[in-house]
C-alpha positions in Angstrom: -50.5 -61.0 27.4 -48.0 -58.8 29.2 -47.5 -61.5 31.8 -46.7 -64.1 29.1 -44.3 -61.7 27.4 -42.6 -61.1 30.8 -42.3 -64.9 31.4 -40.8 -65.3 28.0 -38.3 -62.5 28.7 -37.4 -64.1 32.1 -36.9 -67.5 30.4 -34.8 -65.9 27.7 -32.6 -64.1 30.2 -32.2 -67.3 32.2 -31.2 -69.3 29.2 -28.8 -66.6 27.9 -27.0 -66.6 31.3 -26.2 -70.3 30.8 -22.5 -69.5 30.9 -22.9 -68.9 34.6 -24.7 -72.2 35.3 -23.1 -75.1 37.2 -21.3 -77.8 35.3 -24.2 -80.3 35.9 -26.8 -77.7 34.7 -24.9 -77.2 31.5 -24.8 -80.9 31.0 -28.6 -81.1 31.5 -29.0 -78.7 28.6 -27.7 -81.3 26.2 -30.2 -83.9 27.6 -33.1 -81.4 27.3 -32.1 -80.9 23.7 -31.4 -84.5 22.7 -34.4 -86.4 24.2 -37.0 -84.4 22.2 -34.9 -84.9 19.1 -35.1 -88.7 19.5 -38.8 -88.3 20.1 -38.9 -86.5 16.8 -37.0 -89.3 15.1 -39.4 -91.8 16.6 -42.4 -89.9 15.2 -40.7 -89.9 11.8 -40.3 -93.6 11.9 -43.9 -94.1 12.9 -45.0 -91.8 10.0 -42.9 -93.5 7.3 -44.1 -97.0 8.5 -47.7 -95.8 8.1 -47.2 -94.8 4.5 -48.5 -97.2 1.8 -45.4 -96.7 -0.2 -43.0 -97.4 2.7 -41.3 -100.3 0.8 -40.1 -97.9 -1.8 -38.7 -95.5 0.7 -37.1 -97.4 3.7 -36.0 -100.8 4.8 -39.0 -101.6 6.9 -37.3 -104.2 9.1 -34.3 -101.9 9.9 -36.7 -99.0 10.5 -38.5 -101.0 13.1 -35.1 -101.9 14.7 -34.1 -98.2 14.6 -37.3 -97.3 16.4 -36.3 -99.7 19.2 -32.9 -97.9 19.3 -34.6 -94.5 19.4 -36.8 -95.6 22.3 -33.7 -97.0 24.1 -31.9 -93.7 23.6 -34.8 -91.8 25.0 -34.9 -94.1 28.1 -31.1 -93.8 28.5 -31.4 -90.0 28.2 -34.2 -89.9 30.8 -32.1 -92.0 33.2 -29.1 -89.7 32.7 -31.4 -86.7 33.2 -32.5 -88.0 36.6 -28.9 -88.6 37.5 -28.1 -85.0 36.6 -31.0 -83.8 38.7 -29.6 -85.7 41.6 -26.0 -84.5 41.1 -27.0 -80.9 40.8 -27.8 -81.0 44.5 -24.9 -83.2 45.6 -22.0 -82.1 43.3 -23.2 -79.3 40.9 -19.7 -78.5 39.7 -18.6 -82.1 38.9 -17.2 -82.3 35.3 -17.8 -86.0 35.1 -21.5 -85.4 34.2 -20.5 -83.1 31.3 -18.2 -85.8 30.0 -21.0 -88.3 30.3 -23.7 -86.2 28.6 -21.3 -85.0 25.9 -20.4 -88.6 24.9 -24.0 -89.7 25.1 -25.0 -86.7 22.9 -22.3 -87.1 20.3 -22.1 -90.9 20.0 -25.9 -91.5 19.8 -26.2 -88.8 17.1 -23.3 -90.5 15.2 -25.2 -93.8 15.5 -28.4 -92.2 14.2 -26.5 -90.5 11.4 -25.2 -93.9 10.2 -28.7 -95.1 9.5 -29.3 -92.4 6.9 -25.6 -91.9 5.8 -22.5 -90.7 7.5 -21.9 -88.2 4.7 -25.3 -86.7 4.9 -26.2 -83.0 5.5 -27.4 -83.9 9.0 -24.1 -85.6 10.0 -22.2 -82.6 8.7 -24.4 -80.1 10.6 -23.9 -82.0 13.9 -20.2 -82.4 13.4 -19.8 -78.7 12.8 -22.4 -77.1 14.9 -22.2 -79.2 18.1 -18.5 -78.5 18.9 -18.9 -74.8 18.2 -21.9 -74.7 20.6 -20.0 -76.8 23.1 -16.9 -74.7 23.1 -19.1 -71.6 24.0 -21.0 -73.3 26.8 -19.2 -76.4 28.1 -15.8 -77.4 29.5 -13.2 -77.3 26.8 -11.5 -80.6 27.6 -14.9 -82.4 27.8 -15.9 -81.0 24.4 -12.6 -82.0 22.8 -12.8 -85.5 24.3 -16.4 -86.1 23.0 -15.6 -84.5 19.6 -12.5 -86.6 19.0 -14.3 -89.8 20.1 -17.3 -89.1 17.9 -15.1 -88.1 14.9 -13.1 -91.4 15.2 -16.4 -93.4 15.3 -17.8 -91.5 12.4 -14.7 -92.0 10.3 -14.6 -95.6 11.3 -18.2 -96.1 10.1 -17.6 -94.2 6.9 -14.6 -96.2 5.9 -16.3 -99.4 6.9 -19.1 -98.6 4.5 -16.6 -97.5 1.8 -14.9 -100.9 2.0 -18.1 -102.8 2.1 -17.9 -104.2 5.6 -21.3 -102.7 6.5 -24.0 -101.2 4.3 -24.2 -97.4 3.8 -27.4 -95.7 5.0 -29.1 -99.1 5.8 -32.5 -97.5 6.5 -32.7 -95.8 3.1 -33.9 -97.4 -0.1 -32.1 -95.8 -3.1 -34.4 -93.2 -4.6 -35.7 -94.2 -8.0 -38.1 -91.5 -8.8 -39.0 -87.8 -8.1 -41.3 -88.7 -5.2 -38.6 -90.7 -3.4 -36.0 -87.9 -3.9 -38.4 -85.3 -2.5 -39.3 -87.5 0.5 -35.7 -88.0 1.5 -34.9 -84.3 0.9 -37.8 -83.3 3.2 -36.8 -85.9 5.7 -33.2 -84.6 5.9 -34.5 -81.1 6.5 -36.9 -82.5 9.1 -34.0 -84.2 10.9 -31.7 -81.2 10.7 -34.1 -78.3 11.4 -34.6 -78.7 15.2 -30.9 -79.2 15.8 -30.1 -76.2 13.6 -32.7 -74.0 15.2 -31.6 -74.9 18.8 -27.9 -74.4 18.1 -28.6 -71.0 16.5 -31.0 -69.8 19.2 -28.8 -70.9 22.1 -25.7 -69.5 20.5 -27.4 -66.2 19.9 -28.8 -66.0 23.4 -25.4 -66.8 25.0 -23.5 -64.5 22.8 -26.0 -61.7 23.6 -25.6 -62.3 27.3 -21.8 -62.4 26.8 -21.8 -59.1 25.0 -24.1 -57.6 27.7 -21.7 -58.9 30.4 -18.7 -57.5 28.6 -20.5 -54.1 28.2 -21.3 -54.2 31.9 -17.8 -55.0 32.9 -16.4 -52.3 30.6 -18.9 -49.8 32.1 -17.9 -50.8 35.7 -14.2 -50.5 34.9 -14.8 -46.9 33.8 -17.3 -45.8 36.4 -16.9 -44.6 39.9 -19.0 -47.0 42.0 -20.1 -44.3 44.5 -21.0 -41.3 42.3 -21.7 -43.1 39.0 -19.4 -40.7 37.0 -16.1 -41.5 35.3 -13.5 -43.0 37.6 -9.9 -41.8 37.6 -8.6 -44.1 34.9 -11.5 -43.3 32.6 -11.4 -39.5 33.0 -7.6 -39.4 32.4 -8.1 -41.5 29.3 -10.7 -39.0 28.1 -8.3 -36.2 28.8 -5.6 -37.9 26.8 -7.9 -38.3 23.9 -9.1 -34.7 24.0 -5.5 -33.3 24.3 -4.6 -35.2 21.1 -7.8 -34.0 19.4 -7.1 -30.3 20.4 -3.5 -30.6 19.1 -4.7 -32.2 15.9 -7.5 -29.7 15.2 -5.8 -26.7 16.7 -8.9 -26.0 18.9 -9.2 -24.9 22.5 -9.3 -27.3 25.4 -10.0 -26.6 29.1 -9.9 -28.7 32.1 -10.6 -28.3 35.8 -9.5 -29.9 39.0 -11.9 -29.1 41.8 -11.7 -30.0 45.5 -14.7 -29.9 47.9 -13.9 -27.5 50.7 -13.5 -28.8 54.3 -14.6 -32.3 53.2 -12.6 -33.9 56.0 -14.7 -32.0 58.5 -17.9 -33.5 57.0 -16.5 -37.0 57.5 -15.3 -36.2 61.0 -18.5 -34.5 62.2 -21.3 -36.3 60.4 -19.6 -39.6 59.5 -18.6 -41.3 56.2 -22.2 -42.1 55.1 -23.0 -38.4 55.1 -19.6 -37.8 53.3 -20.7 -40.3 50.6 -24.0 -38.4 50.3 -22.1 -35.1 49.8 -19.9 -36.7 47.1 -22.9 -38.1 45.3 -24.7 -34.7 45.5 -21.7 -32.8 44.3 -21.3 -35.2 41.3 -25.0 -34.8 40.5 -24.9 -31.0 40.6 -21.7 -30.8 38.5 -23.1 -33.2 35.9 -26.3 -31.2 35.5 -24.4 -27.9 35.0 -21.8 -28.9 32.4 -22.4 -29.3 28.7 -23.2 -32.7 27.1 -19.9 -32.8 25.4 -18.0 -32.3 28.7 -16.7 -35.1 30.8 -16.9 -35.3 34.6 -14.8 -37.8 36.6 -13.8 -38.5 40.2 -10.1 -37.9 40.5 -9.7 -39.3 44.0 -11.2 -38.7 47.4 -13.1 -35.4 47.2 -11.4 -34.2 44.0 -13.1 -34.1 40.6 -11.9 -33.5 37.1 -13.9 -31.8 34.4 -12.7 -31.9 30.8 -14.2 -29.2 28.5 -13.5 -29.9 24.8 -13.5 -26.8 22.6 -13.9 -24.4 25.5 -11.7 -21.3 25.6 -10.9 -19.7 29.0 -13.9 -17.4 28.9 -16.4 -20.0 28.0 -14.9 -22.5 30.5 -15.0 -19.9 33.2 -18.7 -19.3 32.6 -19.5 -23.1 32.8 -17.4 -23.6 36.0 -18.8 -20.5 37.6 -22.3 -21.9 37.1 -21.1 -25.2 38.7 -19.6 -23.3 41.6 -22.8 -21.3 42.3 -25.1 -24.3 42.0 -22.9 -26.3 44.2 -22.8 -23.7 46.9 -26.7 -23.5 46.7 -27.1 -27.3 47.2 -28.5 -28.3 50.6 -27.7 -31.7 52.1 -29.4 -33.1 55.2 -27.4 -35.3 57.5 -28.8 -38.3 59.3 -29.7 -36.0 62.3 -31.3 -33.5 59.9 -28.5 -31.0 60.1 -28.1 -28.8 57.0 -24.8 -29.2 55.3 -23.6 -26.5 52.9 -21.0 -27.5 50.3 -18.5 -25.4 48.4 -15.6 -26.2 46.2 -12.4 -24.6 45.0 -11.6 -24.8 41.2 -8.3 -24.9 39.3 -9.0 -24.1 35.7 -6.4 -24.3 32.9 -6.9 -23.8 29.1 -4.8 -24.5 26.1 -5.3 -23.6 22.5 -3.7 -25.9 19.9 -0.4 -26.1 21.7 1.6 -29.3 21.9 1.2 -30.3 25.5 1.2 -33.5 27.5 -1.8 -34.4 29.7 0.3 -34.6 32.8 1.5 -31.1 32.2 -2.1 -29.9 31.9 -3.0 -31.7 35.2 0.0 -30.2 37.0 -1.0 -26.7 35.8 -4.6 -27.2 36.9 -3.4 -28.6 40.2 -1.3 -25.4 40.8 -4.4 -23.3 40.0 -6.4 -25.3 42.5 -3.7 -24.7 45.1 -4.0 -21.0 44.6 -7.8 -21.2 44.9 -7.5 -23.1 48.1 -5.1 -20.6 49.6 -7.0 -17.5 48.4 -10.2 -18.0 50.4 -11.7 -21.2 48.9 -15.0 -21.4 47.0 -13.5 -19.7 44.0 -12.0 -20.3 40.6 -8.3 -19.8 39.8 -7.5 -19.6 36.1 -4.2 -20.4 34.3 -3.7 -20.3 30.6 -0.9 -22.6 29.5 1.6 -20.9 27.3 3.8 -23.1 25.1 7.5 -22.4 24.9 
């Protein structure tokens, strides 16, 4: 059971990622949809011809002719499908195949809609649903081309029937009783249901994948690839937001800029891979020793920023002192199993409800960091910003 569920999930993920498929593979989706639909239409024709009251429901002769057309469409679809399977190896990004499959898809459906009425619910569903689905998945120009062509043909058939040049809904016999009305109502739903379900499911899966991809891109744009914490742009954005909140609510805000001591020596002696390990370890230690509401980001190189909303100087100092101690206790092994000890210098600045710009807060914290660096390292230097 679990294996079957996993297979379904794998298929679902594969289908939802259709936006990344090649042009030919996207065209093949249309054929995989349309060939079974014509098989369904063929089954309906066989069913209605087997009914004893068929003469009251359909034009028998034309229904038989439509069956031949349905079989021809299925054969044409199969030939086009094999062509696509060939092209996906030779020219997978060729747009010609999308134009071909889109026109086959749209024009054959228009032809079938004529048999039961160009103003029917089925025709409207195809006319509305297919372009929306197509614009999500397929090449925009190809979709416009097929949509305009199909619309012209559909309008031509509609006006031709309106002026009496050709009969309207030639397969249908006008309903004269409740049973006939019910039959055609059920038939319309039978024709429309598969197309409607396919369009809804495919659109749902692709939009789900689209949203997941957007979330992933958004996460990547805000995350430092090495350490997995906020990157510079993201942490500065958080700082801006918290500065505005602190000013609006007249509450405390603290921030820290910290720099790993003698980090250049780590890179020079043990190499950049070990330096990367030190950065990742430092980020992990810091993240585990700040509050959930605090934000940690990599400011650049071996510098990190911690934003502490609502923390006054005393509370912020306790949090950062815990970070400093835990960081100095961390043990990192290099590739040659040498033990590396890491310390950091911290510049802490606090503000309480003052009107202040983020860059001023950063500058003040940077000055505090400079003092910590030049006062022995592995220490915290605190500055309280006073508004003028």
